[in-house]
Each structure stands twice: as structure tokens, then as C-alpha cells.
C-alpha positions in Angstrom: 3.3 21.3 87.2 -0.5 20.9 87.6 -1.2 22.1 84.0 0.7 19.0 82.8 -1.8 16.7 84.4 -5.1 16.3 82.5 -8.0 18.4 83.7 -9.3 17.5 87.1 -12.6 15.6 87.0 -15.2 16.5 89.6 -18.2 14.5 88.2 -19.3 11.2 89.5 -17.2 9.3 86.9 -15.0 10.0 84.0 -16.2 9.7 80.4 -16.8 6.1 79.3 -16.5 4.6 75.8 -19.5 3.7 73.7 -19.5 0.7 71.5 -19.8 2.7 68.3 -16.6 4.6 69.2 -14.6 1.9 70.8 -12.4 0.9 67.9 -11.7 4.5 66.9 -10.8 5.5 70.4 -8.6 2.5 71.0 -6.8 2.9 67.7 -5.9 6.5 68.6 -5.8 6.8 72.4 -5.0 3.2 73.2 -7.3 3.4 76.2 -11.0 2.8 76.8 -13.1 2.9 80.0 -16.2 0.7 80.4 -18.8 1.9 82.8 -20.4 -0.5 85.3 -23.8 -0.1 83.7 -22.5 -1.3 80.4 -21.4 -4.7 81.7 -24.9 -6.2 81.9 -24.5 -7.8 85.3 -26.1 -6.9 88.7 -24.2 -4.0 90.5 -24.2 -5.8 93.8 -21.6 -8.3 92.4 -18.9 -5.6 92.8 -19.7 -5.0 96.4 -19.5 -8.8 97.1 -16.1 -9.0 95.4 -14.9 -6.0 97.4 -16.0 -7.4 100.8 -14.6 -10.9 100.1 -11.3 -9.3 99.0 -11.1 -7.2 102.1 -11.6 -10.3 104.2 -9.1 -12.4 102.3 -6.5 -9.6 102.6 -7.1 -9.3 106.3 -6.6 -13.1 106.6 -3.4 -12.9 104.5 -4.9 -15.2 101.9 -3.5 -15.3 98.4 -6.1 -13.6 96.2 -7.3 -15.7 93.3 -10.5 -16.0 91.3 -11.2 -19.3 93.1 -11.2 -17.5 96.4 -13.6 -14.9 94.9 -15.6 -16.7 92.2 -17.7 -13.7 91.4 -14.7 -12.6 89.3 -15.8 -15.2 86.8 -19.1 -13.2 86.5 -17.0 -10.1 85.6 -15.0 -12.1 82.9 -18.3 -13.4 81.5 -20.1 -10.1 81.7 -21.9 -9.5 78.3 -20.7 -5.9 78.0 -17.0 -6.8 78.7 -17.2 -9.8 76.2 -18.7 -7.6 73.5 -16.0 -4.9 74.0 -13.2 -7.4 73.9 -14.8 -9.1 70.9 -14.5 -5.7 69.1 -10.9 -5.1 70.1 -9.3 -8.6 70.0 -11.8 -10.8 68.2 -14.1 -13.6 69.1 -12.9 -16.3 71.5 -10.2 -14.1 73.0 -8.0 -15.8 75.6 -6.6 -14.8 79.0 -2.9 -15.3 79.9 -2.9 -17.8 82.9 -2.0 -16.8 86.4 -1.5 -13.1 85.7 -4.5 -11.7 87.6 -2.1 -10.1 90.2 -4.8 -9.1 92.7 -5.2 -7.3 95.0 -3.0 -4.4 93.7 -3.7 -2.3 96.7 -2.8 1.4 96.4 -0.8 2.7 99.3 2.1 5.0 100.2 4.5 4.4 97.3 4.7 5.0 93.5 5.8 2.8 90.7 7.9 4.4 87.9 6.6 4.8 84.4 6.7 1.6 82.4 5.1 -0.5 79.7 4.1 -3.9 81.1 6.1 -7.0 80.3 4.5 -8.3 77.1 4.9 -11.9 78.2 4.1 -13.3 81.7 6.0 -12.0 84.7 8.7 -9.8 83.2 9.4 -11.9 80.1 9.8 -10.2 76.7 8.4 -10.9 73.3 7.9 -8.8 70.2 5.7 -5.8 70.8 2.8 -5.7 68.3 1.3 -2.4 67.2 -1.8 -4.3 66.2 -4.3 -5.2 68.9 -2.9 -8.7 69.5 -2.7 -8.3 73.3 -4.4 -5.8 75.6 -4.8 -5.4 79.3 -7.9 -5.2 81.4 -8.1 -3.6 84.8 -11.1 -4.1 87.0 -12.0 -2.0 90.1 -14.5 -3.5 92.5 -14.9 -0.3 94.5 -15.3 3.4 93.7 -11.9 5.1 93.0 -11.6 8.7 93.9 -8.8 10.9 92.7 -7.2 10.8 96.2 -7.2 6.9 96.3 -4.2 6.3 94.2 -5.8 5.8 90.8 -3.9 4.1 88.0 -1.8 6.7 86.2 -1.4 6.4 82.4 0.1 8.2 79.5 -2.7 8.0 76.8 -1.6 8.1 73.2 1.8 6.6 74.1 1.3 3.1 72.9 3.1 3.5 69.5 6.3 5.0 70.9 9.0 3.3 72.9 12.8 3.0 73.3 15.7 0.8 72.2 15.9 -2.5 74.1 18.4 -4.2 71.8 21.4 -2.2 73.0 20.0 -0.3 76.0 19.9 -3.0 78.6 17.9 -0.9 81.0 15.0 -2.2 78.8 16.2 -5.8 78.5 13.5 -7.2 80.8 10.0 -7.3 79.5 9.0 -3.8 80.6 10.1 -0.6 78.7 10.8 2.3 81.0 10.5 6.1 81.3 13.1 7.5 83.7 14.8 4.2 84.7 16.8 6.3 87.1 13.7 6.6 89.4 14.1 2.8 90.0 17.9 2.9 90.2 17.8 5.7 92.8 15.4 3.7 95.0 12.6 6.2 94.8 10.0 3.4 94.5 10.9 2.3 98.0 10.3 5.7 99.6 6.8 6.4 100.9 5.3 9.5 99.3 2.3 9.5 101.7 1.1 7.7 104.8 2.6 7.7 108.3 6.2 7.4 107.2 6.2 10.1 104.6 8.6 13.0 104.9 6.3 15.3 102.9 3.8 17.7 104.3 0.1 16.9 104.0 -0.4 20.0 101.8 2.3 19.0 99.3 0.9 15.5 99.1 -2.6 16.7 98.5 -1.5 19.4 96.0 0.8 17.0 94.1 3.9 19.1 94.9 6.1 16.4 96.3 9.5 15.7 94.7 8.0 12.3 93.6 5.1 14.0 91.9 7.3 16.5 90.1 9.6 13.7 89.0 6.7 11.7 87.6 5.3 14.6 85.6 8.6 15.9 84.3 9.6 12.4 83.2 6.6 12.4 80.8 6.7 16.0 79.7 10.4 15.7 79.1 9.8 13.2 76.3 8.4 16.0 74.1 6.1 13.6 72.4 2.8 14.9 71.0 -0.4 14.3 73.1 1.9 13.0 75.9 0.7 14.0 79.4 -0.2 12.3 82.6 -3.8 11.1 83.1 -5.1 9.6 86.4 -8.0 7.3 85.7 -10.5 8.6 88.2 -13.0 9.1 89.5 -14.4 5.7 88.8 -17.6 4.0 90.0 -17.4 0.5 91.5 -17.3 -2.1 88.7 -15.5 0.1 86.1 -13.1 -1.5 83.7 -10.1 0.0 82.0 -9.0 -1.6 78.7 -5.7 -0.4 77.3 -3.1 -1.4 74.8 -0.3 -3.5 76.3 2.1 -0.9 75.0 0.7 2.1 77.0 3.0 3.7 79.6 1.4 3.6 83.0 2.3 3.2 86.7 0.8 2.5 90.2 0.1 5.6 92.2 0.3 6.6 95.8 -2.8 7.6 97.9 -3.4 11.2 98.9 -6.2 10.7 101.4 -6.1 10.0 105.2 -3.8 6.9 105.7 -5.8 5.9 108.8 -8.7 4.9 106.5 -6.7 2.8 104.1 -7.2 -0.5 105.9 -11.0 -0.1 106.0 -11.2 1.6 102.6 -8.7 -0.2 100.4 -8.4 0.4 96.7 -8.2 -2.9 95.0 -7.6 -3.7 91.3 -7.6 -6.9 89.2 -5.5 -7.2 86.1 -5.9 -9.6 83.2 -3.9 -9.9 80.0 -6.2 -10.6 77.0 -5.0 -11.8 73.6 -6.3 -12.5 70.2 -7.1 -15.9 68.8 -9.1 -14.9 65.7 -8.5 -12.4 62.9 -10.7 -9.3 62.6 -13.7 -10.3 60.6 -15.1 -7.1 59.1 -15.0 -6.3 55.4 -15.1 -2.5 55.5 -13.7 0.4 57.5 -15.1 3.9 57.2 -12.7 6.8 56.9 -12.6 9.0 60.0 -11.9 12.7 60.6 -9.6 12.2 63.6 -9.9 15.9 64.6 -13.6 16.3 64.2 -13.7 16.6 68.0 -10.9 19.0 68.9 -10.8 17.7 72.4 -10.5 14.1 73.4 -13.6 13.2 75.4 -11.8 11.1 78.0 -8.6 13.0 78.7 -9.4 16.5 77.5 -6.3 16.5 75.4 -6.2 18.9 72.4 -6.5 16.9 69.1 -6.6 19.9 66.8 -3.0 19.8 65.7 -2.3 16.1 65.4 0.3 15.4 62.6 -0.4 13.6 59.4 2.0 10.9 60.5 0.1 10.2 63.7 -3.2 10.2 61.8 -1.7 7.6 59.4 -0.9 5.3 62.3 -4.4 5.7 63.7 -5.9 5.2 60.2 -4.0 1.9 59.7 -4.8 0.5 63.1 -8.5 1.3 62.9 -8.7 -0.3 59.5 -6.8 -3.3 60.7 -9.1 -3.7 63.7 -12.1 -3.5 61.4 -10.8 -5.8 58.6 -7.5 -7.4 59.4 -5.7 -5.6 56.6 -4.1 -2.3 55.6 -6.3 0.5 54.2 -6.1 1.7 50.6 -3.8 4.6 49.7 -5.1 8.0 50.9 -7.4 9.6 48.3 -5.2 12.7 48.0 -2.3 10.4 47.0 -4.2 9.3 43.9 -4.1 12.8 42.3 -0.4 13.7 43.0 2.1 13.8 40.1 4.9 11.3 40.1 7.4 14.1 40.7 5.6 15.3 43.7 5.2 11.8 45.1 8.9 11.1 44.7 9.8 14.3 46.6 7.3 13.5 49.4 8.5 10.0 49.8 12.1 11.1 50.1 11.1 13.6 52.8 9.3 10.9 54.7 12.4 8.7 54.5 14.5 11.5 55.9 12.1 11.8 58.8 12.5 8.0 59.5 16.3 8.7 59.8 15.7 11.5 62.5 17.8 11.0 65.6 16.9 11.1 69.3 14.1 9.5 71.5 12.1 12.7 71.1 11.8 12.0 67.4 10.2 8.6 67.9 6.7 9.8 66.8 8.1 11.4 63.7 10.0 8.3 62.7 7.1 5.9 63.3 4.5 8.3 61.8 6.7 8.7 58.6 7.0 5.0 58.2 3.2 4.5 58.3 2.7 7.5 56.0 5.2 5.9 53.6 3.3 2.6 53.7 0.1 4.5 52.7 1.4 6.1 49.4 -0.1 4.9 46.1 3.3 3.4 44.9 3.9 0.3 47.1 7.1 -0.6 45.2 8.7 2.8 46.0 7.4 2.6 49.6 8.8 -0.9 50.0 12.2 0.1 48.6 12.6 2.9 51.2 11.2 1.0 54.1 13.6 -1.9 53.3 16.4 0.6 53.6 15.1 1.6 57.0 14.9 -2.0 58.1 18.5 -2.6 57.1 19.8 0.6 58.8 22.3 0.2 61.6 20.3 2.2 64.1 17.7 0.3 66.2 15.2 3.1 66.1 15.2 3.3 62.3 15.0 -0.5 62.0 12.0 -0.5 64.3 10.2 2.2 62.3 11.0 0.3 59.1 9.6 -2.9 60.5 6.3 -1.3 61.5 6.1 0.5 58.2 6.6 -2.7 56.3 3.9 -4.4 58.4 1.6 -1.5 57.5 2.4 -2.2 53.9 0.9 -5.6 54.2 1.7 -8.8 52.3 3.6 -6.7 49.6 6.4 -6.6 52.2 6.7 -10.4 52.4 9.8 -10.7 50.3 11.7 -8.1 52.4 11.0 -10.0 55.6 12.1 -13.2 53.9 15.3 -11.5 53.0 15.8 -10.2 56.5 15.6 -13.7 57.9 18.7 -14.7 56.0 20.8 -12.1 57.7 23.6 -13.0 60.0 22.3 -10.3 62.3 19.9 -11.7 64.8 17.9 -8.4 65.1 17.1 -8.5 61.4 16.2 -12.2 61.7 13.9 -11.3 64.6 12.3 -8.5 62.6 11.9 -10.7 59.6 10.2 -13.6 61.3 8.0 -11.2 63.3 7.0 -9.4 60.1 6.0 -12.6 58.3 3.7 -13.3 61.2 2.0 -10.0 60.8 1.5 -9.9 57.0 1.6 -13.4 55.5 -0.4 -16.6 55.3 1.0 -20.1 55.3 2.5 -21.7 52.2 5.5 -23.9 51.6 8.1 -21.1 51.6 6.6 -19.2 54.6 6.2 -22.3 56.7 9.6 -23.7 56.0 11.3 -20.4 56.7 9.5 -19.8 60.0 9.9 -23.5 61.1 13.7 -23.2 60.5 13.8 -20.1 62.7 11.8 -21.9 65.4 13.8 -25.1 65.5 17.3 -24.0 64.3 18.1 -20.4 65.0 20.9 -19.8 67.5 19.0 -17.0 69.1 16.4 -17.8 71.7 14.8 -14.4 71.1 14.4 -15.3 67.4 13.1 -18.7 68.2 10.5 -17.3 70.7 9.3 -14.7 68.1 9.1 -17.5 65.5 6.8 -19.4 67.9 4.5 -16.5 68.2 4.5 -15.8 64.5 3.3 -19.4 63.7 0.3 -18.6 65.8 -0.4 -15.4 63.9 0.2 -17.1 60.6 -2.1 -19.9 61.5 -4.8 -17.6 62.7 -4.7 -15.6 59.5 -4.6 -18.7 57.3 -7.6 -20.2 59.1 -9.5 -17.0 58.5 -8.7 -17.1 54.8 -10.0 -20.6 54.5 -7.1 -21.5 52.2 -4.0 -23.6 52.7 -5.4 -25.2 55.8 -3.2 -28.3 55.3 -0.4 -26.3 56.8 -2.1 -26.1 60.2 -1.3 -29.7 61.2 2.3 -29.1 60.0 2.5 -26.1 62.4 1.3 -28.4 65.2 4.1 -30.9 64.3 6.8 -28.1 64.4 5.4 -26.6 67.6 5.5 -30.0 69.4 9.0 -30.6 68.0 10.0 -27.3 69.6 8.5 -28.3 72.9 10.4 -31.5 72.9 13.8 -29.9 72.3 13.5 -26.7 74.3 14.2 -26.8 78.0 13.1 -24.8 81.0 15.9 -22.9 82.8 16.2 -21.4 86.3 14.9 -17.9 85.9 17.4 -15.1 85.2 16.7 -13.2 88.4 17.6 -16.3 90.4 20.7 -17.1 88.3 22.0 -13.6 88.4 20.8 -12.9 91.9 19.3 -9.5 91.2 15.9 -7.9 90.7 14.5 -8.9 87.3 14.6 -5.3 86.1 18.4 -5.5 86.3 19.1 -8.8 84.7 21.2 -8.8 81.5 21.6 -11.1 78.5 24.0 -14.1 78.8 25.7 -16.6 76.5 22.8 -19.0 77.4 19.9 -16.6 76.7 19.6 -13.4 74.7 16.0 -12.6 75.7 14.6 -12.0 79.2 12.5 -15.0 80.1 11.0 -13.5 83.2 10.8 -13.9 86.9 10.8 -17.4 88.5 7.3 -18.2 89.8 6.4 -21.4 91.7 3.6 -20.0 94.0 5.2 -21.8 96.9 4.0 -25.2 95.5 6.4 -28.1 95.7 5.5 -29.5 92.2 6.8 -26.3 90.5 10.2 -24.6 90.3 11.2 -21.0 89.5 12.0 -22.0 85.9 11.1 -20.3 82.6 11.5 -20.8 78.9 10.5 -18.0 76.5 10.4 -20.4 73.5 8.2 -23.0 75.2 5.8 -20.4 76.6 5.4 -18.8 73.2 4.8 -22.2 71.6 2.0 -22.8 74.1 0.6 -19.3 73.5 0.4 -20.2 69.9 -1.2 -23.6 70.6 -4.0 -21.9 72.6 -4.6 -19.8 69.5 -4.8 -22.7 67.1 -6.8 -24.9 69.5 -9.4 -22.1 69.6 -10.4 -23.1 66.1 -11.4 -26.7 66.9 -10.2 -30.1 66.1 -11.0 -30.0 62.3 -8.0 -27.8 61.5 -5.7 -30.1 63.5 -6.5 -33.2 61.4 -4.4 -36.3 62.2 -2.2 -34.4 64.8 -5.1 -34.1 67.2 -4.2 -37.1 69.4 -0.5 -36.2 69.2 -1.2 -32.7 70.5 -3.6 -33.9 73.3 -1.0 -36.2 74.6 1.7 -33.6 74.6 -0.5 -31.1 76.4 -1.5 -33.7 79.0 2.2 -34.4 79.6 2.9 -30.7 80.3 0.0 -30.4 82.7 1.1 -33.6 84.6 4.9 -33.1 84.6 6.1 -29.6 83.6 7.8 -27.6 86.4 7.0 -24.3 84.7 3.6 -23.1 86.1 3.1 -20.7 83.2 3.5 -23.5 80.6 1.1 -25.6 82.6 -1.5 -22.8 82.5 -1.3 -22.4 78.8 -1.6 -26.2 78.2 -4.7 -26.3 80.4 -6.3 -23.5 78.4 -5.4 -25.2 75.1 -6.9 -28.5 76.2 -10.1 -26.9 77.6 -10.6 -25.0 74.3 -10.3 -28.2 72.3 -12.8 -29.9 74.6 -15.4 -27.2 75.1 -15.0 -24.0 73.1 -16.8 -25.2 70.0 -19.1 -27.7 71.7 -22.2 -26.5 69.8 -20.4 -26.0 66.4 -18.9 -29.4 65.6 -19.8 -33.1 65.9 -17.0 -34.2 68.2 -14.6 -37.0 67.3 -14.0 -39.9 69.6 -10.8 -38.2 70.8 -12.7 -35.1 71.8 -15.4 -37.1 73.5 -12.7 -38.9 75.6 -11.0 -35.6 76.3 -14.2 -34.1 77.7 -14.7 -37.1 79.9 -11.2 -37.0 81.2 -10.5 -33.3 81.4 -11.3 -32.8 85.1 -8.9 -35.6 86.0 -6.2 -34.2 83.7 -6.6 -30.7 85.2 -6.5 -32.1 88.8 -3.2 -33.8 88.0 -1.7 -30.3 88.7 -2.0 -28.8 92.2 -3.2 -25.5 90.7 -5.6 -24.6 87.8 -5.8 -21.5 85.7 -9.6 -21.0 86.0 -9.4 -17.4 85.0 -8.2 -18.6 81.5 -10.5 -21.6 81.3 -13.6 -19.6 82.0 -13.3 -18.4 78.4 -14.1 -22.0 77.4 -17.1 -22.1 79.7 -15.4 -23.9 82.6 -15.5 -22.9 86.2 -14.5 -24.6 89.4 -17.5 -26.5 90.8 -17.2 -24.8 94.2 -14.5 -22.7 95.8 -14.0 -25.4 98.4 -13.4 -28.0 95.7 -10.5 -26.1 94.2 -7.0 -26.7 95.6 -5.0 -23.5 96.3 
């Protein structure tokens, strides 16, 4: 079993990423580690955070950035900001109220999962592109025995069917869902109540350890092995794709020391508000180093399909667009090209979860051939296939093809099958810019589609379309029209009691209903009377998009500025959904302060700056971890209501 776990590290800390390699490593591995020295802040900050967190936990206090304001220094750290600027662009945002501290390691394991890609177990479309990433911050040293985060590097482009397999209906995708069903998460692996011997715990020979390793190795995916992110020095940060399989881990050291030597972790979800701004992306020899420097995994036999995925994602991170066809493609005969493309299409049709990398890799390879018309024809066939795994590969392949695939996505939106409409409106958000046809089509999906899933994806796509249109500097007149459509959606969509409450079961076991075909997440009210355990996937995605558009300042909003400000104020003052309130706060704070040095403010923005504190205080809770990105912080911890 141990040979399936990445090589044991005995040095002071594992290998950290350097700025010059960050994009390449993230495009391939999906994981990067920032060392404390790279953050550009005093090292004693981490110790202060750790001591304050220990005290707060002992006092049974809810852990928030307001309780430990030094967390804002972490989020503002120059090295972290620079790294996230590379990966998700300037003015990146933080999803509100998702910091989820203290994340204390203990006696139990989580099962393998991809995190919900919307707040608190809600689901939205999973982007292969770096639209959303996760940040984990560790204020103390993390030894291998302290329950380090366990991840599956290189797993972020592969997943499972969630359309028909309702084990994956909730926001998270799972490896070995049976681990959860059998109640193994509730059984202590270590600590005073463990049934295992100390030797088996230390040597990773428990039934739980074997089950975890075998679940991953049984996938038979390339480069897929368990990696425990340790040892780490205090202040280390892990950045990883939102699509990476990972889990919480049990401790293997003396349980009598856990109270005095806790392992804390802070989690933040970070998302893109700007397009990549580069104009060039150098080609990379992905196997130049035969061993991955972080994990020690062997890279020498990576398939051409996987390299095509990495190549596209690196180029997109650098430039926001697809790369040119591979050089070797330019010298192939038409007959050879035809034969190769048909072979790639056959690979897309392969069956079984273990063939997922082959299907996805073939789709990306097909998108990179020198004949985009032929590629589009075959990828369209994949998109229209009856099997979810083939449709998904076709969707990502068409996205990799770029705006040449626009007509295929427009066709898909006209389908009576909601899964095709979802793929179509998602795809337009990934490859298009706004014009009359694109805007009208996505607006209709947002406001009229019978599927809440399709409407929620359409809401997110308007943000991606707006972001890309603003970057192009063309067709900016469509941005105010987007604002109108988004506000119209807010006015017609309603919050609903969360599915876990309605169905009276753990959120991971909820199922679609006639009222809602997408998991909207766990009900969260933080025990505050103003809020209720209600959710709305569409409303939350609309507000996610409004944060994105508000990041570009008042000029792109034109005459709809005042209309938008009033709608956001109303949400902050009245909405019972705390997630929506957080997004609205972030959007308003960005309008008021994000571009304070770049634009001469209008009267409306001057008034907003003056009134913002009062507006924010109309809610009993504020999302300071999000608003810090606009330069805002609570005046003092004592001044903030908890």
C-alpha cells in the first residue's frame, strides 16, 4: 500500500512553487504550494493567528476573520496576491462566508471528493479553465503525522456523471461514495476511541487507510496517486483547482497533545473577475523534468491527450484563448489527418469511468488539429451523444476549439433536452463575446428556461461573457443590458427552504425534485434571526456575476448604475439568504472602492462611498473576507457584530 502514496518527505518543507513556473504547474498538476517566505509579510503574524485561534476554540467562539483580523494580512499579502493574479487575474474575488475555519484535524477521515463548486454544497457548472480556485492557509507547522490535507494531484480534469448518478447530485463529486454510506467517516481512525493498534495507525495500515488508497488506485487514471501535503512550515498556502479530489485526514501522533498542538486550516474560494491579459504563451516540454518536483510522480510517459489538455489550459491562463494547432499537424497529409481524427473520435466514445482521461484528452487533441471544421463536426457529434461522459468530453473539446464552436452551442440551446441546453449556455459563456444573438439567447435561458439548473448556468455565463467583452473593448453597450437582465432575474427568482431541510436528510443524500433540478446547497443562517436556511442557485449565480461586472467600475454600467445600487442595497437590507447578502456586499464595495484611483467618480458613487458603512451595517453580519479585496476592513474587531 505505501508505494501508492507519494514519496515520504523528510525535509523541513515540501517543494514550493516559483512564480516563473506557477502557471505551468497549475495547468498540469492543478496544485501549487506557496512557502511562507514568498508572502512578503512578517513571519510572526502566523504565530499570532495560531494563538488567537487556539484561544477562540477553547472559548467555543465561532472563528471568523473579524475575530482574528490578522487573517486580512494574509489575504493582502503581496506574494499571495501576485500568485492569485497569475492564476485568476487582477481584482480576483473571494466567495463570502466560506472561510470554514478552524478545520481542526482529529481522529476521523473525510472521503475523497471535489468540493462543491458553489457555496455550501450547491452545484454549478465545473469549469476546466481557472475560473475558481481554492486557497488553504495553515498558521502552524504541519507535520506528516498531524493530519495533513490529502489530495489527488493531476485529477482536476477528470470526474463522474452527475446527471444520472444521483450520488453526485449535491455540489461535491465523490470517489467511493460507499465510504460515506457505510458510515466510515464517523468511525475514529486514531485517538482514544480508535479500535486500531498504534502501530497500524502510524504505519498507515488501518482498514480506513487501505480503503482510501485503494479507492484512488482503483480509478486506473494516469498520474493518480495519494499525496499528503506535508511537511509544511507555518504560514504555508496551498492553491489548487476547485476540481481537485481531496479529503480531510486523521492525525497519527499522540492524541493527548491534540488540544495543545491543534492543526488549524483556513479555506477561501477565489474566483476570476478579469480575463487573462497576456498576448503570448511559450510552448512547453511537459516531460522535460521526468519527475514532478512537488509530488515525485513520474511524468515520462504522459499521453499526448493529457499534454493537449495541459497545453490548452496553460495557453488560456496566459492569453485567454486557445493555442494554435500543433506544429506537427501542419505537415500532415489530409488522408493522415482524417484517419487520426476518426481515431480520436473513437477514443471519445470509450466506455467506463477508467476511460475518462482518454475521452477528455482525445477531445482536447481533436480541438487542436489544423482543420477546425472537421474538429467541430466530430465534437458536435460527441455533444449530441446520449451518454453523459461523451457529451461532457464533447463540451470541453468545443470550449477548447474557441469561438469557432459558437454555432454548435447555439444549436444545443434549442434542444428539448435540458442537459444540452445547459451545455450550450455554459459553452457560450466560455467562448463568446456579447452581441445581439448571444445576449438574447443567454437572456432567454436565464429568464425563461424551465430548468433551474439551466437558469443558474446562464446567470454565470453572463458574467463570463461580460468579463470577456469588457476585455475586448468592443460591444460594451451590452453590459448595461446584462445588468437589466440580471436584475430582472433577481426580481422573479425566489429563495427556497434548503433541500436538506425539505428532504430531512444530509445534503449529500438529497435528490432532485419537481421544484428544483439542481442542488442549491445547505441551509445556512449562522444562528442569526434575520436569516433563514434558504437558498437559490439562480439568485446566487446572478450575484456572483454582478460581483464580476462591478469589478470593472461604473463606466461599463452606464445608466443602470443607480438601478443596480438600489437592488443591491435592498438585498443587503432585506434578503433572508446570507450567501446572497454577502455577494451583494462585495458587489457594492467593489463599485465604491475598487477603482478609486482609476476613475473620477460620479455623484452616485460619491454617495455610495459615504453611505456604504451604514448600508453594510443594515445586516447583522458582514463578509469582510470578501470586501478586503476592495480595500475594506472592519475598523476594530470590537466594532464588528458577530
